[in-house]
C-alpha angles and dihedrals in degrees: 000000000000119000116260108241089205094053125131095258095051091045091053092046091051091048091050092049091050091050090050091053091051092048092047092049092049092048093053092044090053091051092052091049091049092052092050092048090049091051092049091048091048092050092048091049090052090049090052090052092050094042124277095218101062109175114220117208098172091107089058098039095048105010126185116249094256092049092046089052089049091052091049091050090053091049092049089052089048090049093057093051084092087085084081093054127063121231107263096183133049122175116224118217092188092149093051106053101184092046090044091054091051092046091050089051091054091046092053092047102056097175093052093048089048093052094045092047091048092051092048090047090051090050092047090049089052089052090049090053090050091047091053094047096041096052098027095234089162106037093215129060109270136172091187099094090057093042095047094047095052091040093053094049092046087059094047098076095175091065093058094083093048098089092160091055092058090045090052090051089055090057090047094052090049087051090053090052090055093041095052090055089064093071113143092353116113090180095061093111092146092058091045092051095045096046093050090044091056093048092046090051089054089048090060086073098037109022100200089065085081087077088071089072093078087053086062090054090052087050092053088055091051090047092048090235104109114128137146090262092053092048092049091048092054091049091051089047091053095045097047100072093035093053090049090048096048091046093050094045092048091050094048097036115036095191093052114131119186089203091065091053092049092048093052094044101047101057110151120219145117106259093176091070090067093053125104119272093249090057093050090050090047093051090048090053092051091048091054090050089050092052092048089050092051090052089050091049094053092050090055105031095089088072090062129084121261089252093055091046090055091051092050093048089051092050091051091052090046092052092051092046093050091048092049092048091050089052094044106052116061097207097045106053095112093032090064096045095089087050089053093046094056099062091031092059093050095046096047091046092055101071094032089056098043104031108082098199137103094246094071091038088057088046088057091054092046090050092053093045093049091054095045091048090051091053091047092049091051092051091046093050093051097048 
């Protein structure tokens, strides 16, 4: 008799084989799940070792157009917070009557001076961005020099009424453009004449700016382009606007004495000592950030070309010179602040852009918080 395929034995064997297949499938599936879980755990452990909270500044270094516009809108709003703070400083052009009348008009029309200063600051920030890109000061694309410059000046409310200071900075940045093109060329007398002419023209408004001319000579040494011709061209560039000015003033005003103007302009003192305690703490914080940035620059500068290194060394000297001049002359503390902000913004942006570690990302956050705290403390003190 043939075996019944549907018999009890065959049915039990089939059931046993099916159960074995299910167990085998579950066992393999469990192993795969365990491997995936182990990989995930391993990855998370590695992330913990490297730092789970990794701050990303790419949106600030190279922002999209909508985000850049959003940042600018925030800075403009921050700029106009000075309506809550009174003007604590007003420059007196007593020895230049037409300029003094215009300056008094700006001082009495706060909104107009704010708008004009903001427009000039925006244009100067644009020039700083062009300067960085044209001469590759920071070897990667970076929006930070522009952002830091406008952000600093939006927090420095006492500079908003100094329209002539921002206009003088425009002339100075244009002079730097011309000056940087004279690298390794000791026959660039045209660049030497034009750069010194622009700075000397700015010094007609604020006389101590003339002390930035020796910084050009130091720059020529760094750029390996100093020669007797270059030195003579800068001297002619300085004398040209001043001779025209003295001649015109003497013709229009018979009792004009240039010695009186020099004596009133070059008054030595330490204006920062008379400032409020919150401002002294704020300036100390910025100085510490500046020192940390310089250290970061010198750990990274060997990766740059010799040309870029010379530019960076010049900007460091310029920052120190502008800071010393702002501390030295009693009447010109706030006048020199835009001149301090320009090299400061470039130098602080350099390590934050190029150093891919959390330390400089945290430094970025501290820099922003220090400035916002300073603005808040000013508003609180005046209300």
